[in-house]
Structures are given as C-alpha cells and as structure tokens.
C-alpha positions in Angstrom: -12.7 -17.3 -20.1 -14.2 -19.3 -17.4 -17.1 -21.1 -18.0 -18.8 -19.9 -15.0 -18.0 -16.1 -16.3 -19.8 -17.0 -19.6 -22.9 -18.3 -17.8 -22.9 -15.4 -15.6 -22.4 -12.6 -17.7 -21.9 -9.8 -14.6 -25.0 -11.3 -12.8 -23.3 -12.1 -9.4 -22.8 -15.8 -9.6 -19.4 -15.9 -7.9 -21.0 -14.2 -5.0 -19.3 -10.9 -5.1 -20.9 -7.5 -4.9 -20.1 -6.4 -8.6 -18.1 -8.2 -11.7 -14.4 -7.1 -11.7 -14.4 -8.4 -15.1 -17.1 -5.8 -15.7 -15.7 -3.3 -14.0 -12.6 -3.2 -15.8 -14.4 -3.1 -19.3 -16.7 -0.3 -17.9 -13.6 1.9 -17.0 -12.0 1.1 -21.1 -15.3 2.2 -22.4 -15.6 5.5 -20.3 -11.8 5.9 -21.5 -12.4 5.7 -25.5 -13.9 8.6 -26.0 -11.3 11.0 -24.1 -8.2 9.0 -24.5 -8.2 8.8 -28.5 -5.4 11.0 -29.2 -1.4 10.8 -29.4 -1.3 14.3 -28.5 -2.9 16.1 -25.3 -2.7 18.5 -22.5 -2.9 16.8 -19.1 -2.1 17.1 -15.6 0.2 14.7 -14.0 -0.2 13.8 -9.9 2.7 11.0 -10.2 5.4 9.3 -11.9 5.7 5.2 -12.0 9.0 3.2 -12.0 8.5 -0.2 -13.4 10.6 -3.1 -11.9 10.9 -5.5 -15.0 14.7 -5.7 -16.5 16.2 -3.5 -13.7 18.5 -1.7 -13.7 16.7 -0.6 -17.3 13.3 0.6 -16.7 9.7 1.7 -18.0 9.5 5.3 -16.5 6.0 6.5 -16.6 4.5 9.6 -16.5 0.8 9.2 -14.8 -1.4 11.9 -16.2 -5.1 13.0 -17.1 -5.9 12.9 -21.0 -7.0 16.9 -20.2 -6.3 19.5 -17.6 -8.5 18.7 -14.4 -8.3 20.7 -11.0 -9.0 17.6 -9.0 -6.3 15.7 -10.3 -4.5 15.5 -7.3 -7.6 12.8 -6.0 -6.3 10.5 -8.8 -3.4 9.4 -6.6 -4.6 10.0 -3.2 -5.0 6.8 -1.2 -5.4 8.7 2.5 -8.0 10.8 1.0 -9.6 7.7 -0.8 -9.9 6.0 2.9 -10.9 8.9 4.6 -13.8 9.4 2.2 -14.6 5.6 2.0 -14.0 5.5 -1.5 -15.3 2.1 -3.1 -13.6 0.2 -5.8 -15.6 1.7 -8.5 -14.5 5.2 -7.8 -10.7 4.0 -7.7 -10.7 2.0 -10.6 -12.4 4.9 -12.5 -9.6 7.3 -10.9 -6.7 5.2 -11.7 -8.0 4.0 -15.1 -8.6 7.3 -16.5 -4.7 7.7 -16.1 -2.1 7.8 -19.3 0.7 6.0 -18.7 3.1 8.0 -21.2 6.5 5.5 -20.6 9.6 5.6 -21.7 13.4 3.4 -21.1 15.8 4.6 -18.9 18.7 3.2 -17.0 18.6 3.4 -12.8 21.4 6.1 -13.0 20.5 8.1 -16.2 20.1 11.5 -16.5 18.3 13.1 -19.0 14.9 15.5 -19.9 12.0 12.8 -19.5 13.5 11.9 -16.3 13.9 15.6 -15.0 10.0 15.9 -15.6 9.4 12.8 -14.0 11.5 14.1 -10.7 9.7 17.6 -10.8 6.2 15.8 -10.8 7.4 13.5 -8.0 8.9 16.7 -5.8 5.8 18.5 -6.7 3.1 19.2 -4.1 0.3 19.8 -6.7 -0.3 18.1 -10.0 1.8 19.4 -12.6 0.3 20.5 -16.0 1.8 19.3 -19.1 2.2 18.8 -22.8 2.1 15.2 -24.0 3.1 13.4 -27.6 3.1 10.0 -27.6 4.4 7.5 -30.3 1.1 5.9 -30.9 -2.3 6.0 -29.4 -2.8 4.6 -26.4 -3.6 1.2 -25.8 -6.8 0.4 -23.8 -6.6 -1.8 -20.4 -6.3 -1.8 -16.6 -3.8 -3.4 -15.0 -3.9 -4.4 -11.2 -1.6 -6.2 -8.8 -1.2 -6.7 -4.9 1.6 -3.6 -4.4 0.6 -1.1 -7.0 -2.0 0.9 -7.5 -4.0 0.2 -11.0 -2.6 1.4 -14.0 -4.6 2.7 -17.1 -3.6 2.8 -20.6 -0.3 3.5 -22.1 1.9 4.5 -24.8 5.2 4.9 -25.6 6.6 8.9 -25.0 7.7 10.6 -27.8 7.7 14.6 -26.1 7.1 16.4 -22.8 7.3 19.5 -21.6 5.9 20.8 -18.5 3.2 24.2 -18.6 2.8 25.2 -15.5 5.3 26.0 -12.3 5.7 22.5 -10.1 4.9 23.1 -6.4 7.7 22.3 -4.7 7.8 22.2 -0.9 10.8 23.8 0.9 11.3 20.7 2.8 11.8 18.4 -0.3 14.1 21.0 -1.9 16.0 21.1 1.4 16.5 17.5 1.2 17.0 17.2 -2.4 19.8 19.9 -2.4 21.4 17.9 0.6 23.8 15.4 -1.3 25.3 14.5 2.2 22.3 13.4 3.6 21.3 9.6 3.6 18.2 8.5 1.9 16.7 7.2 5.4 17.7 10.4 7.4 15.6 12.4 4.5 12.3 10.1 4.9 12.3 10.4 8.6 12.7 14.5 8.1 10.0 14.6 6.0 7.8 11.9 8.1 8.5 14.1 10.9 7.1 17.1 9.3 4.2 15.3 7.9 4.7 13.9 4.8 2.8 11.1 4.3 4.0 7.7 2.8 2.6 8.6 -0.8 4.8 11.4 -1.2 7.8 9.5 0.7 7.8 6.5 -2.0 7.5 9.1 -4.6 10.5 10.6 -4.0 12.8 8.0 -3.2 11.5 6.4 -6.3 12.4 9.0 -8.5 15.9 8.9 -7.1 15.7 12.9 -5.2 16.9 11.2 -1.9 20.3 9.8 -0.7 23.8 10.4 -0.9 24.6 12.2 -4.4 26.8 9.5 -5.9 24.1 6.8 -4.8 21.1 8.4 -6.0 19.1 6.4 -8.7 15.7 5.2 -10.0 14.0 2.7 -7.3 10.6 0.7 -9.3 7.5 2.1 -7.5 6.8 -1.5 -6.1 10.2 -1.7 -4.0 9.6 2.0 -3.1 6.4 1.4 -1.4 7.9 -1.5 0.7 11.1 0.1 1.4 9.4 3.2 2.7 6.7 1.2 4.9 9.8 -0.4 6.3 12.1 2.5 7.2 9.7 4.2 8.8 8.4 1.5 11.1 12.4 0.5 12.2 12.8 3.8 13.1 9.8 4.4 15.4 10.4 1.1 16.8 13.6 2.6 18.1 11.7 4.8 20.6 8.5 2.2 21.0 11.1 -0.5 22.5 11.7 1.8 25.6 7.7 1.9 26.6 6.1 0.2 29.1 3.8 -2.7 28.0 0.6 -2.5 26.6 -2.7 -4.2 28.3 -4.6 -6.5 26.5 -6.4 -5.3 23.8 -8.6 -5.8 20.6 -8.9 -3.9 17.8 -11.3 -4.7 14.7 -12.0 -2.9 11.5 -12.5 -3.0 7.9 -11.7 -1.4 4.4 -12.7 -2.6 0.8 -13.6 -6.2 2.1 -10.2 -6.2 4.2 -11.1 -6.9 7.5 -8.4 -6.9 10.4 -8.5 -8.0 14.2 -5.3 -6.9 15.8 -4.6 -8.4 19.1 -2.1 -6.4 21.7 -0.7 -8.5 24.3 1.7 -7.4 27.6 5.5 -8.1 26.4 8.2 -6.9 24.6 7.7 -5.8 20.8 7.0 -9.2 18.7 5.2 -8.8 15.7 3.2 -11.7 13.6 0.9 -11.4 10.6 -1.5 -13.9 9.0 -3.2 -13.0 5.8 -6.0 -15.3 5.4 -7.9 -15.0 2.2 -11.6 -16.1 2.7 -13.3 -17.9 -0.6 -13.8 -15.9 -3.8 -11.1 -13.2 -2.7 -9.1 -11.7 -4.7 -6.1 -14.7 -4.8 -8.3 -17.2 -3.8 -10.7 -18.4 -6.6 -11.3 -22.0 -4.5 -14.2 -22.9 -2.0 -11.6 -23.8 0.9 -9.6 -20.7 3.0 -6.2 -20.3 2.6 -3.5 -18.2 4.6 -0.1 -16.9 4.7 1.8 -15.7 7.7 5.3 -14.0 8.5 6.6 -13.2 12.1 9.7 -11.1 13.7 10.8 -10.7 17.2 12.2 -8.1 19.3 15.1 -7.5 17.2 13.1 -7.5 14.0 13.6 -9.7 10.8 17.0 -10.3 9.2 14.9 -11.4 5.7 12.4 -10.2 3.8 8.8 -10.9 4.7 8.4 -13.5 1.3 4.9 -15.0 2.5 3.0 -11.6 3.1 5.2 -9.4 1.4 4.6 -6.3 1.2 1.5 -6.2 2.9 3.3 -7.1 6.2 5.2 -3.9 6.1 2.0 -2.0 5.3 0.2 -3.1 7.9 3.4 -3.1 10.4 3.5 1.0 9.9 0.2 1.8 11.1 0.8 -0.7 14.0 3.7 1.4 15.1 2.4 4.3 14.8 -0.5 3.9 17.3 1.9 2.0 20.0 4.2 5.5 19.5 0.9 7.4 20.0 -0.3 5.6 23.2 3.2 5.1 24.5 3.6 1.8 24.6 4.6 -1.7 23.4 3.6 -5.0 23.2 3.3 -8.2 21.2 1.0 -7.6 18.4 -0.6 -10.3 16.5 -2.4 -9.1 13.6 -5.3 -11.1 11.9 -6.4 -9.9 8.2 -9.3 -11.6 6.6 -9.5 -10.9 2.9 -13.3 -11.5 1.6 -14.9 -11.6 -1.8 -15.8 -8.1 -1.8 -12.5 -7.4 -2.5 -12.5 -8.4 -5.8 -9.7 -6.4 -7.6 -6.4 -5.8 -6.2 -5.7 -2.0 -5.5 -2.3 -2.2 -4.2 -0.8 -2.4 -1.0 -2.1 1.2 0.2 -5.9 -0.9 1.1 -3.8 -2.9 3.6 -2.2 0.4 5.2 -5.4 1.9 5.5 -7.5 -1.0 6.2 -5.3 -1.3 9.2 -5.6 2.5 10.3 -9.3 2.2 10.1 -9.1 -1.0 12.6 -6.9 1.1 15.1 -8.9 4.2 14.9 -11.6 2.1 16.5 -12.4 1.7 20.4 -10.5 -1.0 21.4 -11.9 -3.5 23.5 -9.8 -4.1 26.6 -9.5 -7.8 29.0 -8.2 -8.9 32.1 -6.1 -12.0 30.7 -5.2 -13.6 27.5 -8.0 -16.3 27.6 -10.4 -13.8 27.8 -9.5 -12.1 24.7 -8.8 -14.7 23.0 -11.9 -16.5 23.4 -13.5 -12.8 22.5 -11.9 -13.2 19.0 -12.6 -16.6 18.6 -16.3 -15.7 18.8 -15.7 -12.7 16.7 -14.7 -14.6 14.1 -16.9 -17.4 14.0 -20.0 -14.9 13.8 -18.3 -12.6 11.3 -16.5 -15.3 8.6 -18.0 -18.9 10.1 -14.4 -19.7 10.5 -12.8 -21.6 13.4 -10.2 -19.6 14.5 -8.4 -22.2 16.5 -6.8 -23.3 13.1 -4.9 -20.3 12.7 -4.0 -20.0 16.4 -2.6 -23.0 16.6 -0.2 -21.8 14.0 0.7 -18.8 15.7 4.5 -18.3 17.0 3.6 -15.5 19.4 0.9 -17.6 21.1 3.2 -20.4 21.7 5.9 -18.3 22.8 3.5 -16.9 25.2 2.4 -20.1 26.4 5.7 -21.7 27.0 8.4 -18.9 27.8 9.5 -18.4 31.1 9.4 -15.1 32.3 11.3 -13.6 35.0 8.7 -12.6 37.2 8.0 -16.7 37.7 11.3 -17.0 39.7 9.9 -14.5 42.3 
C-alpha cells in the first residue's frame, strides 16, 4: 500500500474528488450480503470473453445475484452517458454482476456456449438459474478497454428460465452463414443497433461465414467493431466537400475532448494527454501518447493510444457523415484526476460524442482557431498547448504541404 494512502485514509490528499480504493471497498461491502451462495436465480445482460491464453479462453456469463427488472441498466454505456451517470453509480452496477465463468476453445460448441450466445443475442436480459463450484470471490477488476468486472467463480450448471428476446434482424444475420461478419455488422448498424450490441454479437461468434465463426475476446471485439464501422463510414465521407474551421469542446467523467476540424481531405490524429493524478499518471508531470492516419487510413494497429484511438474515431466519422463533410481532424483528449478509476473504452466514445454534440465554434482561419485552442487549454488545465501542437503531424503537414491551389 502506498504510504500516502495510509496517511490519507480516503480524505482526498491525492486531489481526487473521491478515493478509488474506497470506492472498490464500498462496492465489495455492498455485495457481501447478496453474493454469498453458490446457487442463485439471476438476470444476465451480457456474456464476457477473456483474452488470456487464446485460443483457450475464459468465457463468463455476467448476471445479477437475483432477478432484476432493470438488469439491462448494468450493461448500458449509452444510457449511462445520456443520464450523466457518475463513476460510483457505474461501479455499483458493474460490481454487482457475478462472472460465472468456464473454459472454452475459440471454436468449441457446448451447452454453456449456447447459453452465452442466446444472452448475447437477446434484446433484453435473460433470466437463468446458476450453480457455481465455489462461492464468488469478492473483487473489482478495472482496465482501460473492458467495463469493470465484479466477483467471479467457476460455473458448474446453468439453465435459462425465460425466453430470450432475439430481434428478427439479429436472427437473420445469425441464420445467414454466407454473410461476412463485416457486412453483418454494417447491416445491423444501419438498422440502429449500437456498438455495444454489435461487439457482443461479434465476441460470441454469431456473425460471419459459418466455417469462420469463433469466439472473439471482448476487448478485441470492441476495437474491431469501432474500426470496421468507422472504415465503412469513411467510404462515404471521403467524397464529401471539405469542412470549415470548427472547434468542439466537451467532457464526461473527467475526460475532456477538444476536437479541431480543418478544411482538407480526411486525416485524423489523436493526442491522449494524461494530467497529474489521472488513472495512468501518478506523477506531477503531464504526459501524452499520440497516433495518426492519413487519407488512406492506417495499415497497422494504433499501438500508442490503443482502443481509445478507434473509440474516438467512430463518433468523429459519425459526425462528419451527419453534416456531409470531410476534414482534417485533430482530437485532443485531456484525462484529469476526476477519472480516478478506468471504466472501459466506452468512456472515450461517449465523451467524444458529448463533445461533438456541443455547438461548434467557427473560425475564419487556422491561426484564430489555434489561438482559441491555446487560450482554452491554458485556462482550463494551465497547460501550454504549444507543447503538443509542435508535435502534431497534421499541423506540420498543413503548414508545409503545397496545395494545387497555390499554382493558380
């Protein structure tokens, strides 16, 4: 245990609004009364596929320890964001889900996997009877991609006790074993299924050519879904006229986004800036990571920003499609100490959406927009934005690249 934590005892010496250690402890304390049995009747809003040891994976059925009418709310990132749920509320939801897990090969077929698939395909949480091999272990696991995970135990028996409500369009793509996974995702996306629904379907192996269907770890399916949908949108966006100088600014859960749009062909660059005392920066210095793509897109995975790169890219492309414009986009993420517990990459996606839903500020030229950006970040975070802007590939290209118009 950190010495500062021993001195502090949850009084906020680190500068955060609440103590993440205390939040985890409170979640465990609340659970002890309800999660004490090896057998229970619960409601499952989603499955979970681990990634360690691929292709031999831990598959989990996430469920409440009792039947709950609002079990859907335990796995609803878009709803959380629309209602401005805060970290404590989300931790309470996620820590209340028991992960009843079992081992499976990525291409296995068995009863537990059939149950997991029905849960993943269902529009509403599925009621089921669960028997575990031991009492659940109390813990709260968080990371930057997946949503928080609550207590877990090995699964012995499971039985669905309600009829899964599988949408007709989901059943259609599941039954079509000649439809590629990418085409199935796009079809469902255009029929108003959100990315949380889509990554579940991809992860439990219900999409794609019959011979190619297999389990996909949840953290991989999340990024794959964001990436495939953004690429699909860009096929249309690249033909649109160019955007004017526009700046968007907004936030959610201590994640702030300043999104600068410049006239030009599609290009995208993300800076993830970690302010002191944020989830991944315990120091007193500001640090950052960055990734970039040109008009043609990336040929390799965005190693520096990881899933956050693709999670921010999707809402940006959605916005450009909505306004029928393409542009050169510089996205600046500022992670503050308020984001004390990682909740998953969905936070990136929803914080970006909230920012893009704000009314943009329009400028007549590049210099005015950059002047505004520098003043805003200085006032908000007391940070000299020039340190980032000097490293920007996009800005260097804009300054140095010769355009055809210069010859006329």
